[in-house]
N, C-alpha and C positions, 0 to 999 in steps of 0.2 A: 691571727692571734685573737683569743677570746677576751673581750673587755666587758665587764658587767655594765648593764644599762645605767645603773645608779652613778657610776663614775663618769660615764659619758655625759649624763645629765648635769653633774656638778661642774664638769669642764666647760660645758656650754654656758652655764650660769656665770662662771668666773670670766669667761671671754666677754659675755654681754655686759657685765658690770664694769669691766676694764674699758670697753668701748664707750660706755655711758659716763664714765668718771669725769671727763671734762665738763659735762653738763651739771655736775653736782659741785660746783665751786662755791666760794663764799657769797657770791651775789645771787645764787640760786635760791628759790623759795623752798625747794625740797632738800632737806639735810641729808648728809651722807649716811647717817645712821638708819634712815628709812630704807635705803637700798640694801644695806646689810641685813636688816630685819627681814625684808622680803626674800632675800637669798636664803637665809637660814630657815625661814618658814617653808619655802618651797622645797628645800632639801629634806627637812624633817617630814613633810607631807609625803614626798616620794618614798622616803625610807620606810615610813609606816605602811604605805601601800604595798611595797615589795615584801615586807615582812609578813603582812597578812596573806599575800598570795602564796608565799612559800610555806606558811603554816598550814594552809588548807590542803596543799599538795601532799604534805607529809601525812596528814590524817587520812587522806584518801588511799594511800598505799598500805596503811596498816590493816592486816587481816583481822577480820572479825566475823563472828557468826558461824553457822554450820558449814560443812564442806571442807574443813581443814583436814589435811592428810596425816595419817599416822601409819607409816609403812611397816612398823613392827607387827601390826595386826595381820599383815598379809605375807609375812616372811615364810610361812609354812608352804607357800606355793612355789618356792624355789625348787627347781628340778622337775616341775610338772610341764607337760606340753601345753602350749598356749592354744586356747580356743576362745570363741566368743563368750561362751558360758564362764570360762575361767577368768576372762577379762572383767566381766560384770561382777563376778564374785569378789575379785580383788578390789574393785572399786567400792563395793558395798562394805566389805570388811575393813578397809582402810579409812572409810568415811570421806574419801576424796570426791571433789566435784567433777574432775576430769581424769581421763587416763590417756597416757601416751605410751605407745609400744615402740621401742628403739631396737633396730637390728644393728649388727656389728658395724656396718659402714654408713649408717644413717647420719645425716647432718641435722643437728638440733640446736635450737636457740639456747643461750646460756643463762637467761634470766631465771631467777628462782620464783616459782609459783607455789605458794604453800597449799594451794587447793588441788594440785595435780599430782597423780601417782604415775611414776615412770616404771614401766616394765621392760627390762633389758633382756633380750633373747639372743640365743646363739643361732647359727645358720639352720639348725634343725628345729627351730621354733620351741626350744626349751628355755624356760625362764631361768636366767642366771643371776639376776639382781632385781631387787625391789627397792625403790627409793622415792621420796617425795621431791618435788621441785618441778 
């Protein structure tokens, strides 16, 4: 089962403060509120760190700049026989950074890549579909 690191960290802090609670009695020079403040401060620091890490990951996944695919500009190639020249032409017209040719029984990853043009061909190497991803 997946448990986020933040909750594991909070659970660890709570266990530690429970173990140390007999030390923070009335005779102690360190008041209980100091332990609570330390726990809250540590939790907020870790939360801010995790939020910063997740925000930078999201911005890294966002597509930007040249190389984005527009398959509609290469639709006219459907029905043509695939060749190296036609593959380069489709890439240039669509503006894609990469081209992937997929035969009927090919295994392909399912992640979406907005910079990739997919050319689907039939067994006779005729283009049957043009799509980005």
